[in-house]
C-alpha positions in Angstrom: -12.0 7.8 -6.9 -9.5 10.3 -9.4 -7.6 13.2 -8.3 -8.9 16.1 -9.9 -6.0 18.5 -8.4 -2.9 17.8 -6.7 -1.1 20.5 -4.9 2.4 20.2 -3.3 4.5 22.8 -0.9 7.4 22.3 0.2 7.4 18.5 -0.4 10.8 16.9 -1.3 12.2 18.6 -4.2 8.8 20.4 -5.2 8.7 24.0 -3.6 5.6 24.7 -5.3 3.8 22.4 -7.5 0.2 21.9 -9.0 -1.5 19.1 -11.0 -4.7 19.1 -12.7 -4.9 15.8 -14.0 -7.4 15.8 -17.4 -7.0 12.3 -18.9 -7.1 8.4 -17.3 -3.4 8.0 -17.6 -1.0 10.6 -16.0 2.4 10.0 -17.4 5.3 12.0 -15.5 8.4 12.3 -17.7 11.8 13.6 -16.9 15.6 13.0 -16.3 16.5 11.1 -13.4 16.8 12.5 -10.0 13.4 15.2 -11.8 11.2 14.7 -8.7 8.8 12.1 -10.6 8.5 9.7 -8.0 8.5 12.2 -5.2 4.9 13.2 -7.1 3.3 9.7 -6.6 5.0 9.2 -3.0 2.9 12.2 -2.5 0.2 11.0 -3.7 0.7 7.8 -2.0 0.7 9.6 1.2 -3.3 10.3 0.6 -4.2 7.1 2.0 -3.2 5.6 5.6 0.6 4.4 5.9 3.8 5.9 5.4 3.6 6.2 1.7 5.5 4.1 -1.1 8.9 4.9 0.4 8.1 4.4 4.1 10.1 7.3 4.8 10.1 9.5 7.6 8.0 12.5 7.8 11.0 14.7 8.3 12.9 13.3 5.3 10.1 14.6 3.0 10.4 18.1 3.8 12.3 20.4 1.3 15.8 21.3 1.8 15.7 25.1 2.4 11.9 25.3 2.7 9.9 25.9 6.0 10.4 23.1 7.9 7.1 21.5 6.7 5.0 20.5 3.6 1.8 20.3 2.8 -0.1 17.7 0.0 -3.6 18.8 -1.1 -5.8 17.1 -3.6 -9.4 17.2 -4.2 -11.0 13.8 -4.9 -14.9 14.1 -6.2 -15.4 17.8 -4.8 -13.8 16.9 -1.4 -10.4 18.5 -0.5 -8.3 16.2 1.5 -4.9 17.2 2.9 -1.9 16.1 5.0 1.6 17.2 6.1 3.8 18.5 8.6 4.6 21.2 10.3 8.1 23.1 11.3 7.2 22.9 14.6 6.2 19.1 14.6 7.9 17.6 11.5 7.4 14.0 12.5 4.0 14.6 13.3 1.9 13.9 9.9 -1.5 15.8 10.2 -4.9 15.2 8.1 -7.3 17.7 7.1 -10.9 16.6 5.1 -12.6 19.6 3.9 -11.1 21.9 6.3 -11.7 19.8 9.4 -9.2 17.4 11.5 -9.4 14.1 10.4 -7.5 11.1 11.6 -5.1 9.3 9.6 -7.1 5.8 9.3 -10.0 7.9 8.2 -8.3 8.4 4.5 -9.1 4.8 3.3 -12.7 5.8 3.4 -11.7 8.1 0.4 -9.2 6.9 -1.4 -7.9 3.4 -2.4 -4.3 3.6 -3.7 -1.9 0.9 -4.7 1.5 1.2 -6.2 4.3 -0.7 -7.9 8.0 0.6 -7.5 11.0 -0.9 -8.7 12.0 -1.5 -4.7 9.1 -4.2 -4.6 10.9 -6.5 -7.6 12.1 -7.9 -4.8 9.1 -8.6 -2.8 8.8 -12.3 -3.0 12.6 -12.7 -2.4 12.3 -10.6 0.8 11.1 -11.4 4.1 7.3 -12.0 5.1 6.9 -8.5 6.7 7.2 -6.6 3.1 4.8 -9.1 1.1 2.2 -8.5 4.8 2.6 -4.7 4.3 1.6 -5.2 0.3 -1.2 -7.4 1.5 -2.7 -5.2 4.0 -2.6 -2.4 1.3 -4.7 -4.3 -1.0 -7.2 -5.4 1.9 -7.2 -1.5 2.8 -8.4 -0.5 -0.7 -11.5 -3.0 0.2 -11.7 -2.5 3.6 -11.3 0.8 5.1 -11.7 0.1 8.6 -8.4 -2.8 7.9 -6.5 0.7 9.3 -7.8 0.8 12.5 -8.1 -2.8 13.5 -4.3 -3.1 12.5 -2.9 0.0 14.1 -5.3 -1.4 17.6 -3.9 -4.5 17.1 -0.2 -3.2 16.6 -0.4 -0.6 19.7 -1.8 -3.5 21.5 1.0 -6.0 21.2 3.8 -3.4 21.7 2.4 -2.7 25.2 1.9 -6.3 25.9 5.9 -6.5 24.8 6.9 -3.7 26.4 5.2 -5.5 30.1 6.8 -8.5 29.6 10.2 -7.2 29.2 10.0 -4.9 32.4 12.0 -5.9 35.0 8.8 -5.9 37.3 6.4 -8.9 36.7 3.3 -7.5 35.0 -0.2 -7.5 36.7 -1.6 -10.6 34.7 -5.3 -8.8 34.5 -3.6 -6.1 32.6 -2.3 -8.3 30.3 -5.7 -10.5 29.6 -7.3 -7.0 29.1 -4.5 -6.3 26.5 -4.4 -9.7 25.0 -8.2 -9.9 24.7 -8.2 -6.5 23.0 -5.3 -8.3 20.5 -7.7 -11.1 19.8 -10.8 -8.6 19.1 -8.5 -7.0 16.6 -6.6 -10.3 15.7 -9.8 -11.7 14.6 -11.3 -9.1 12.5 -7.5 -8.6 10.5 -7.5 -12.4 9.8 -11.2 -12.4 8.3 -10.3 -9.5 6.0 -7.2 -10.7 4.7 -8.8 -14.2 4.1 -11.9 -12.5 2.1 -9.3 -10.5 0.3 -7.1 -13.0 -1.1 -10.0 -15.9 -1.8 -12.0 -13.0 -3.8 -8.7 -11.8 -5.6 -7.9 -15.4 -6.3 -11.4 -15.8 -8.2 -10.4 -12.9 -10.0 -7.7 -14.4 -10.9 -9.1 -17.5 -11.9 -11.8 -16.0 -14.0 -9.4 -13.7 -16.2 -8.8 -14.4 -19.4 -5.1 -15.6 -20.4 -3.1 -12.4 -21.4 0.5 -11.4 -21.8 1.4 -11.6 -18.0 2.2 -14.7 -15.9 -0.7 -16.0 -13.6 -0.2 -16.1 -9.8 -2.0 -18.5 -7.8 -2.0 -16.9 -4.3 -2.5 -18.2 -0.5 -2.6 -16.7 2.8 0.0 -18.4 5.2 -1.4 -17.7 8.9 -0.9 -20.3 11.9 -2.8 -18.0 14.0 -5.9 -18.1 11.9 -7.3 -21.2 12.9 -8.1 -20.0 16.5 -10.8 -18.1 17.8 -10.7 -14.8 19.8 -10.7 -16.7 23.0 -8.6 -19.1 22.1 -6.0 -16.6 20.4 -6.2 -14.6 23.8 -5.2 -18.3 25.6 -2.4 -18.8 23.8 -0.8 -15.5 24.5 -1.8 -16.5 28.2 -0.3 -19.4 27.9 3.0 -18.2 26.2 3.9 -15.1 27.9 6.8 -16.7 29.3 8.4 -17.9 25.9 7.4 -14.2 24.6 9.2 -12.4 27.2 12.1 -14.6 26.6 12.0 -13.6 23.0 11.6 -10.0 23.7 8.7 -10.2 21.3 5.2 -11.9 20.8 5.7 -15.3 18.9 2.2 -16.0 17.3 -0.1 -14.0 15.7 -2.0 -12.4 12.5 1.8 -10.2 12.5 3.4 -13.2 11.5 1.6 -14.1 8.7 2.5 -14.6 5.1 1.4 -14.2 1.2 2.3 -17.3 -0.8 2.7 -16.9 -4.6 3.1 -19.5 -7.3 3.5 -19.1 -11.0 0.8 -20.8 -12.4 2.1 -22.5 -15.5 5.7 -23.1 -14.4 4.5 -24.5 -10.6 7.5 -22.6 -9.3 7.1 -20.4 -6.3 7.8 -16.8 -6.6 10.7 -16.5 -5.0 12.2 -18.7 -7.3 11.3 -17.3 -10.7 13.1 -14.7 -12.9 13.1 -10.9 -12.0 11.2 -10.5 -15.3 8.5 -13.4 -13.8 8.2 -12.0 -10.6 7.4 -8.1 -12.3 4.8 -9.8 -14.6 3.1 -11.5 -11.2 3.1 -8.5 -9.5 1.8 -6.8 -12.8 -1.0 -9.5 -12.6 -1.9 -9.2 -9.1 -2.3 -5.4 -9.1 -4.4 -5.3 -12.3 -6.9 -8.2 -11.0 -7.4 -6.1 -7.3 -8.0 -2.8 -9.4 -11.1 -4.7 -11.0 -11.8 -6.6 -7.8 -11.8 -2.5 -6.0 -13.8 -1.6 -9.2 -16.7 -4.3 -8.8 -17.1 -3.9 -5.0 -16.4 -0.3 -4.0 -17.8 0.8 -7.6 -15.0 2.8 -8.1 -11.3 1.6 -9.2 -8.2 2.4 -7.0 -5.8 4.8 -8.0 -2.9 2.9 -9.3 0.9 4.6 -9.2 3.6 2.5 -11.6 6.9 3.8 -11.4 9.4 3.1 -14.1 7.1 0.0 -15.2 7.2 0.9 -18.8 10.7 0.7 -19.3 11.4 -2.7 -17.8 9.0 -4.1 -20.7 9.1 -4.6 -24.2 7.0 -2.7 -26.9 4.3 -4.9 -26.9 4.3 -6.3 -23.5 3.9 -2.4 -22.9 1.0 -2.0 -25.6 -0.9 -4.8 -23.3 -0.2 -3.2 -20.1 -1.6 0.4 -21.0 -4.6 -1.8 -22.9 -5.4 -3.8 -19.9 -4.9 -0.5 -17.4 -7.7 1.1 -19.5 -9.8 -1.4 -19.4 -10.0 -1.1 -15.3 -11.2 2.5 -15.3 -8.8 3.5 -12.6 -6.7 7.0 -12.6 -3.2 5.7 -13.6 -0.4 7.9 -12.5 3.3 6.6 -14.3 7.0 7.8 -14.4 9.2 7.4 -17.3 12.7 9.0 -18.8 11.2 9.8 -21.8 7.8 10.7 -23.4 8.3 7.8 -25.9 7.6 5.7 -23.7 3.9 6.2 -23.2 3.3 6.4 -26.9 1.2 3.4 -27.0 -1.3 4.3 -24.6 -3.2 7.0 -27.0 -5.3 10.3 -26.3 -6.1 9.0 -23.2 -2.4 10.1 -21.8 -1.9 13.6 -20.2 1.9 13.8 -20.3 3.7 15.9 -17.8 7.3 17.0 -17.8 8.6 17.3 -14.9 11.3 19.3 -13.6 11.7 21.3 -17.0 11.3 25.1 -16.9 
């Protein structure tokens, strides 16, 4: 899973840009505001989801451009494209080998994981951010996870709308929706649980290194019941959920618990540096897991990671990343930040004529 070409048209600040990677590490360097992170964001849109910034599609359209944008990449001889048109700037379209495709189908072609400065607060923020992070890790191993998650979310939104209506909803209609939610929920929970278990094993078997080792667990109160039990719980909880205006029980309330192995502290109680180290350990272990299970490592997007590490830890990180075999896209303000990578780095200036 490597990109051999990336082309951007009217995406963010890039009117037209083409990159042809020829090394394991693609090191993008330039001043703040040059558009380095925009390139990473473009790569992150080659998988299901809203990308590493979770921005609206219309916000990604270049000011002064034609009103739409296009991202095209070559992956193992296949051409993947996504973007929006001027006529429908919020409707994202996908094409694979010149044929229309669904957004969720992108997971079958690529696995992409990212780490950005905004994620430094992942452990201190609410469970929603950690759940999205967990689901991205799951998606890299289970491409169908995006379809099941989308199906569950749509059914839950429909249930919430019916329960909040002024006219009592048809119980049989709600029964059907809740059964659909239960079918998807059971599959989502199994995929999450499988990923957390496999990742825990991967972390335990990894040799001790320069970065903190995380102990992880999935917290999901809805994980015990069977499909039939879940549907029954939702049926009994209709009045409560109608009063709350939302569904109060289900896999959409799950969380990822992370503990610093050496100190025994919860991740949210650790220092910012320790939290960054825990995230790096998780991503490195996940890359190794994906490589083993899918026979190809994911693409890693690391935004401004090297700048926050001392030279020894930076060199250790580069060595560990090299071992994963993953194609790594990194950003930094100065090319010297990537000196420790060696000949496996392709240094690309951004924002320079």
